C-alpha positions in Angstrom: 46.8 -31.1 5.4 48.6 -32.9 2.6 50.6 -30.9 0.2 48.9 -31.9 -2.9 45.6 -30.2 -1.4 47.6 -26.9 -0.3 48.7 -26.6 -3.5 45.7 -27.1 -5.4 43.6 -24.4 -2.9 47.0 -21.8 -3.8 46.2 -22.6 -7.4 41.7 -22.2 -6.9 43.0 -19.1 -5.5 45.2 -17.4 -8.4 42.6 -18.8 -10.6 39.7 -17.1 -8.6 41.3 -14.4 -8.4 42.4 -13.7 -11.8 38.8 -14.5 -13.3 37.6 -11.6 -10.5 39.7 -9.1 -11.9 38.6 -10.3 -15.3 34.9 -10.0 -14.7 34.7 -6.9 -13.5 35.9 -5.3 -16.9 33.9 -7.5 -18.9 30.0 -7.3 -19.6 28.1 -9.6 -16.8 24.8 -11.3 -17.0 21.6 -9.3 -16.4 20.7 -11.4 -13.8 21.0 -9.8 -10.4 21.7 -10.6 -7.1 20.0 -8.7 -4.0 23.0 -6.4 -3.8 22.9 -6.0 -7.4 26.4 -7.5 -7.7 26.2 -9.9 -10.8 25.7 -13.6 -9.7 29.1 -15.1 -11.3 31.4 -11.9 -10.0 29.3 -12.6 -6.7 29.9 -16.2 -6.2 33.6 -16.3 -7.4 34.3 -13.4 -4.8 32.7 -16.1 -2.3 34.6 -18.4 -3.9 38.0 -16.6 -3.3 36.7 -15.4 0.0 36.5 -19.0 1.1 39.5 -20.0 -0.5 41.6 -17.4 2.1 40.0 -18.7 4.9 40.4 -22.7 4.4 44.4 -22.0 3.9 44.6 -19.4 7.1 42.4 -22.2 9.5 44.1 -24.7 11.3 44.1 -28.5 10.7 41.6 -30.3 11.8 43.3 -31.8 15.3 40.2 -33.7 17.1 40.2 -37.7 17.3 38.2 -39.5 14.9 37.3 -39.3 11.1 36.5 -35.9 9.5 34.6 -34.6 6.4 37.3 -31.8 4.9 37.0 -28.2 4.6 35.4 -27.3 1.0 33.7 -24.8 -1.7 30.7 -27.0 -2.9 30.3 -24.0 -5.4 27.9 -21.4 -3.9 29.2 -21.7 -0.1 32.1 -22.4 2.3 32.0 -25.8 4.5 34.5 -26.2 7.5 36.1 -29.2 8.3 33.1 -31.6 10.8 33.7 -34.8 13.1 32.4 -38.0 11.1 28.7 -38.6 11.3 27.4 -35.2 11.9 25.7 -32.5 9.8 26.7 -28.7 9.0 24.4 -26.0 8.6 24.5 -22.7 7.6 21.9 -19.6 6.1 21.5 -19.9 2.5 22.8 -17.4 0.4 21.2 -14.4 -1.3 22.6 -14.7 -5.1 19.0 -15.7 -6.2 16.2 -13.5 -5.8 13.9 -16.2 -4.8 16.2 -17.9 -2.2 15.1 -17.3 1.4 18.2 -16.1 3.3 16.1 -17.3 6.6 16.3 -20.6 5.5 19.3 -23.4 6.0 21.4 -25.0 3.9 22.5 -28.7 5.1 25.6 -30.8 4.4 26.1 -34.3 5.5 29.0 -36.0 6.9 29.0 -39.6 6.5 30.2 -41.9 8.7 33.1 -43.0 6.9 34.7 -39.1 6.9 32.8 -38.7 3.2 30.7 -35.9 2.3 27.4 -37.0 1.2 26.9 -37.7 -2.6 23.7 -37.5 -4.3 22.3 -41.2 -5.4 21.3 -39.9 -9.1 24.8 -37.7 -9.9 27.2 -39.9 -7.2 28.7 -36.4 -6.7 28.9 -34.3 -3.3 25.6 -32.4 -2.3 24.6 -30.0 -0.1 21.2 -29.7 0.4 20.0 -26.4 -0.8 16.1 -27.5 -0.9 14.8 -25.2 1.6 15.8 -22.3 0.1 13.4 -22.0 -2.4 10.5 -24.6 -1.0 9.3 -21.9 0.8 9.1 -19.1 -1.9 7.3 -22.0 -4.0 4.8 -22.5 -1.4 4.1 -19.3 -0.4 3.8 -18.2 -4.8 -0.2 -19.0 -4.7 -0.7 -16.8 -1.3 1.3 -14.0 -2.8 -0.7 -14.1 -6.0 -3.8 -14.2 -3.5 -2.5 -11.1 -2.0 -1.4 -9.2 -5.0 -5.7 -9.6 -6.4 -6.7 -9.0 -2.4 -4.7 -5.6 -2.6 -5.9 -4.9 -6.4 -9.2 -5.0 -5.2 -8.9 -3.2 -2.3 -6.8 -0.1 -3.4 -9.9 0.2 -6.4 -12.7 0.0 -3.8 -10.4 2.5 -1.8 -10.1 4.8 -5.3 -14.2 4.4 -5.8 -14.9 5.1 -2.1 -12.5 8.0 -2.6 -13.5 9.7 -5.4 -16.9 9.7 -4.8 -15.9 11.4 -1.5 -14.0 14.2 -3.4 -16.9 15.2 -5.0 -19.3 15.6 -1.9 -16.3 17.8 -0.9 -15.7 20.1 -4.3 -19.3 20.0 -5.4 -21.0 20.7 -1.9 -19.7 24.8 -1.2 -21.8 24.2 2.0 -18.7 22.0 3.3 -15.9 24.7 2.6 -13.8 25.1 5.5 -10.0 24.6 6.8 -11.1 20.4 7.9 -12.8 19.6 5.1 -9.4 21.7 3.3 -7.4 18.9 5.2 -9.3 16.3 4.6 -9.4 16.9 1.0 -6.0 16.7 1.3 -5.6 13.6 2.7 -8.0 11.9 0.6 -5.5 12.9 -2.7 -2.5 11.3 -0.8 -4.5 8.3 -0.3 -6.8 8.6 -4.0 -2.7 9.0 -6.0 -1.0 6.2 -3.4 -4.1 3.7 -4.0 -2.9 4.1 -8.2 0.8 3.9 -7.2 -0.1 1.2 -5.5 -1.8 -0.9 -8.2 0.6 0.4 -10.6 3.9 -0.8 -8.8 2.3 -4.4 -8.0 0.9 -4.8 -11.6 5.0 -4.3 -12.8 6.0 -6.1 -9.6 4.3 -9.1 -11.0 6.3 -9.4 -13.9 9.6 -11.0 -13.1 11.5 -10.3 -16.3 10.5 -6.7 -16.0 11.6 -6.0 -12.7 15.0 -8.3 -13.6 15.9 -6.2 -15.9 15.6 -3.5 -13.5 14.7 -0.2 -15.9 15.5 3.2 -14.4 11.3 4.0 -14.8 11.0 1.0 -12.3 12.6 2.8 -9.9 11.5 6.1 -10.7 7.9 4.5 -9.8 9.2 3.2 -6.7 10.9 6.3 -5.6 6.9 8.0 -6.2 5.5 5.3 -4.4 7.5 6.0 -1.7 7.0 9.8 -1.6 3.1 9.1 -1.5 3.3 6.8 1.3 4.6 9.6 3.0 2.4 11.9 2.4 -0.5 9.7 4.1 1.5 10.2 7.1 2.7 13.4 7.0 -1.1 14.1 6.2 -2.5 12.3 8.9 0.2 14.3 11.2 -1.4 17.6 9.6 -4.8 16.4 10.5 -3.4 15.6 13.8 -1.7 19.1 14.8 -5.0 20.7 12.9 -7.4 18.8 16.0 -4.4 19.8 18.5 -4.8 23.0 17.9 -8.4 23.6 18.3 -9.2 21.2 20.8 -5.9 22.3 23.0 -5.1 25.1 21.9 -8.2 27.6 22.4 -6.0 30.8 22.1 -5.6 29.6 17.9 -9.1 28.5 17.2 -9.2 31.5 14.6 -8.2 30.9 10.9 -4.8 29.2 10.5 -2.5 29.3 7.8 -2.5 26.9 5.8 0.3 27.3 3.8 2.7 25.4 6.7 0.4 22.1 6.1 0.5 22.3 2.6 4.2 22.6 2.9 4.4 19.3 5.7 1.9 17.6 3.9 3.2 17.4 0.2 7.0 18.9 1.0 8.5 17.3 3.6 8.1 13.9 2.2 10.2 14.6 -0.4 13.3 15.1 1.7 13.4 11.2 3.2 12.4 9.7 -0.4 15.3 11.7 -2.2 17.7 10.7 0.3 16.2 6.8 -0.1 16.2 7.1 -3.5 20.4 8.3 -3.3 21.5 6.5 -1.0 19.6 2.9 -2.8 21.2 4.3 -6.1 24.8 4.2 -4.5 24.8 1.5 -2.0 21.5 -1.0 -3.1 21.2 -0.8 -6.3 18.9 -3.6 -6.5 16.0 -4.8 -8.7 13.5 -2.0 -8.9 14.4 -1.4 -5.4 11.8 -3.8 -4.3 13.8 -5.4 -1.3 13.6 -4.7 2.3 16.7 -6.8 3.3 18.9 -3.3 4.2 19.0 -0.9 6.6 18.5 2.0 4.3 14.7 1.5 4.7 14.9 3.1 7.9 15.1 6.5 6.1 11.9 6.0 5.3 10.8 4.4 8.3 12.3 6.8 10.7 10.4 9.7 9.0 7.4 8.4 9.2 7.7 6.9 12.6 8.8 10.2 13.8 4.8 11.6 12.5 3.6 8.5 14.1 5.2 9.4 17.6 3.9 13.1 17.2 0.2 11.7 16.0 0.5 9.3 19.2 1.4 12.3 21.7 -1.3 14.1 19.6 -3.9 11.7 20.3 -2.9 11.4 24.0 -3.3 15.1 24.8 -6.8 15.1 22.9 -7.7 12.1 24.8 -7.1 13.8 27.8 -8.5 17.2 27.0 -12.0 15.0 26.0 -12.0 12.9 29.2 -11.4 16.2 31.3 -14.3 18.2 29.8 -16.4 15.3 29.7 -15.7 15.0 33.7 -16.8 18.9 34.3 -20.3 18.0 32.7 -23.5 16.3 34.4 -23.5 12.6 32.1 -22.9 9.6 34.0 -19.1 8.0 34.5 -20.1 5.4 31.6 -21.5 7.5 29.3 -18.1 9.8 29.6 -15.8 6.9 28.8 -18.1 5.8 26.1 -17.5 9.0 24.3 -13.8 9.3 25.1 -13.5 6.1 24.0 -15.6 7.0 20.4 -13.2 9.9 20.0 -10.4 7.5 20.4 -11.7 5.2 17.5 -12.5 8.0 15.3 -8.8 9.2 15.6 -7.3 6.1 15.4 -7.4 5.6 11.0 -7.0 9.0 10.8 -3.9 9.6 12.9 -2.4 6.6 12.1 -1.7 4.4 15.0 -2.3 1.0 13.4 0.9 0.9 12.5 2.4 1.5 15.5 0.2 -1.2 17.7 1.8 -3.9 15.2 4.4 -2.7 13.9 6.7 -5.3 14.2 6.9 -8.7 11.5 6.7 -12.1 13.2 9.5 -14.7 13.0 7.6 -17.7 12.5 6.7 -17.9 8.7 3.4 -19.7 8.8 2.6 -16.7 11.5 4.2 -13.9 9.0 2.3 -15.0 6.5 -1.1 -14.3 8.3 0.2 -11.0 9.7 0.9 -9.5 6.0 -1.9 -11.2 5.0 -4.5 -9.3 7.6 -2.1 -5.7 7.8 -1.9 -5.8 3.6 -5.8 -5.9 3.5 -6.4 -3.4 6.4 -4.1 -1.4 3.7 -5.7 -1.7 0.8 -8.8 -0.7 2.7 -7.8 1.9 4.3 -8.6 4.8 1.5 -12.3 2.8 2.2 -12.2 3.0 5.6 -11.1 7.0 5.9 -13.9 7.7 3.2 -16.6 6.3 5.2 -15.3 7.6 8.9 -14.8 10.8 7.7 -16.7 12.0 4.8 -20.3 8.9 4.3 -20.9 8.8 8.8 -20.0 12.7 8.9 -22.8 14.5 10.2 -22.5 17.8 8.1 -22.1 15.6 5.1 -25.4 13.3 6.2 -26.7 16.7 6.3 -26.0 18.3 2.9 -27.1 15.0 0.8 -30.2 14.5 2.9 -31.4 18.2 1.9 -30.1 17.8 -1.6 -32.2 14.8 -1.5 -35.3 16.3 -0.5 -34.9 19.0 -3.1 -35.0 16.9 -5.9 -37.6 14.5 -4.4 -39.4 18.1 -4.3 -38.1 18.3 -7.8 -39.8 15.5 -8.8 -42.9 15.2 -7.4 -43.3 19.1 -8.8 -42.7 17.5 -12.2 -44.8 14.9 -11.7 -47.7 17.6 -10.6 -46.7 19.5 -13.6 -47.2 16.7 -16.1 -50.5 15.7 -14.3 -51.8 19.0 -14.6 -50.8 19.6 -18.0 -52.4 16.1 -18.9 -55.5 17.1 -16.6 -55.7 20.7 -18.5 -55.4 18.8 -22.0 -58.5 16.3 -21.6 -60.4 19.6 -20.4 -59.9 20.8 -23.7 -60.6 18.2 -25.8 -64.0 17.7 -23.6 -64.9 21.9 -24.7 -64.2 20.9 -28.4 -66.3 18.3 -28.8 -69.3 19.8 -26.7 -68.6 23.1 -29.0 -68.8 21.4 -31.8 -72.1 19.3 -30.6 -73.5 23.0 -30.4 -72.2 24.6 -33.7 -74.0 21.2 -35.3 -77.2 22.2 -33.3 -77.7 25.2 -35.0 -77.7 24.1 -38.7 -80.3 22.5 -37.3 -82.3 25.9 -36.6 -81.1 25.6 -33.0 -80.3 29.1 -31.6 -77.1 29.2 -30.0 -75.6 32.6 -29.3 -73.4 34.5 -31.4 -70.4 34.4 -29.5 -70.0 30.7 -29.3 -70.8 30.5 -33.2 -68.1 33.4 -33.8 -65.3 31.6 -31.4 -65.8 28.5 -33.8 -67.0 29.9 -37.1 -64.2 29.1 -39.8 -61.7 32.1 -40.9 -62.7 33.8 -44.8 -60.7 35.9 -46.9 
């Protein structure tokens, strides 16, 4: 490597190190990267590391021409043979950069880096870094509207279900009490999801990274955990009623409340503290960090326990059905139906499809289906465990019949009152005519005359 190039690199390293030390004590722009390091600081740090790397690497020794190692302003490029193309993943400096895409830099046959025809400067192709993000903005916007509509419908259905559960006292039992808490957790989560999505839709607000936005993210994570652990409470309750028959009497609901509302605070709080220290990004919306496994680990624990409960419950149900005189097809039909009813309650859908596909188009379809299902999950739970509940239907039918009888009785009373009024008017007319006959000399009973005689002082 020529001496001038080495001196130039050394000078760049010194300048970069000085600038890094200066910028660490100065107020930097508010625009931030994915790991909450201000963009100028992040780029300068990578630039310094690049120059150190280029100085330590041995000189290019292969035969033929080559393009020399360089720093293009964002990424570090090594020596490559002439007539080849180098590539590496997009940097995470900007929130709209897709780090799964690649940057390409062309080395011409003459051993010179490709120059852009318009600027006549060496150029690296970063167009793919945000090309996909631009193309999926509309898809993201559509998913946002679908999520808002789905969660709104879920909120309405959950509110109706809770009104039914709280209004009819005949539905009061431990199982319905667990349903109420499960529905409340879904209701609160849907409300927070709509609020959270509305905040994330405001790009400038996310860029400012306010504290209350992170608090909202914490509440969202907590309520999501409540959904999982109230599902676990339902599974434990069913396990106790169906499998552990010795505990069929009334159970202590305190432990269910502690598990459903109390335990989710622990993973949500640990995640918030770790996020604040190690990955304090834009409103904590990025999932490109291993810290997300703090939440996912707790959720996976609840789901795996529910899988165990589901399999055990189905085993017991099938065993009991075999002891009856039903046919084999009827036996398996009831077992499958019981399984399908338990699936949305116990949250097994998160285990059936937990992995995001690597292909971008397939991932979009996957996310659309999953987000749609999650948005309407409150509606699904309401339909299966309230509107399709036999006890609820019986109570509603009874209430409807009572209301129908009251309406019919009111109509009969109104009709009878109108009939009596008509009869009274007819009698009054008849008596008036009779009184007129008295003035004509006709004899009428005295009682009638006294009845219609005007009162005189």
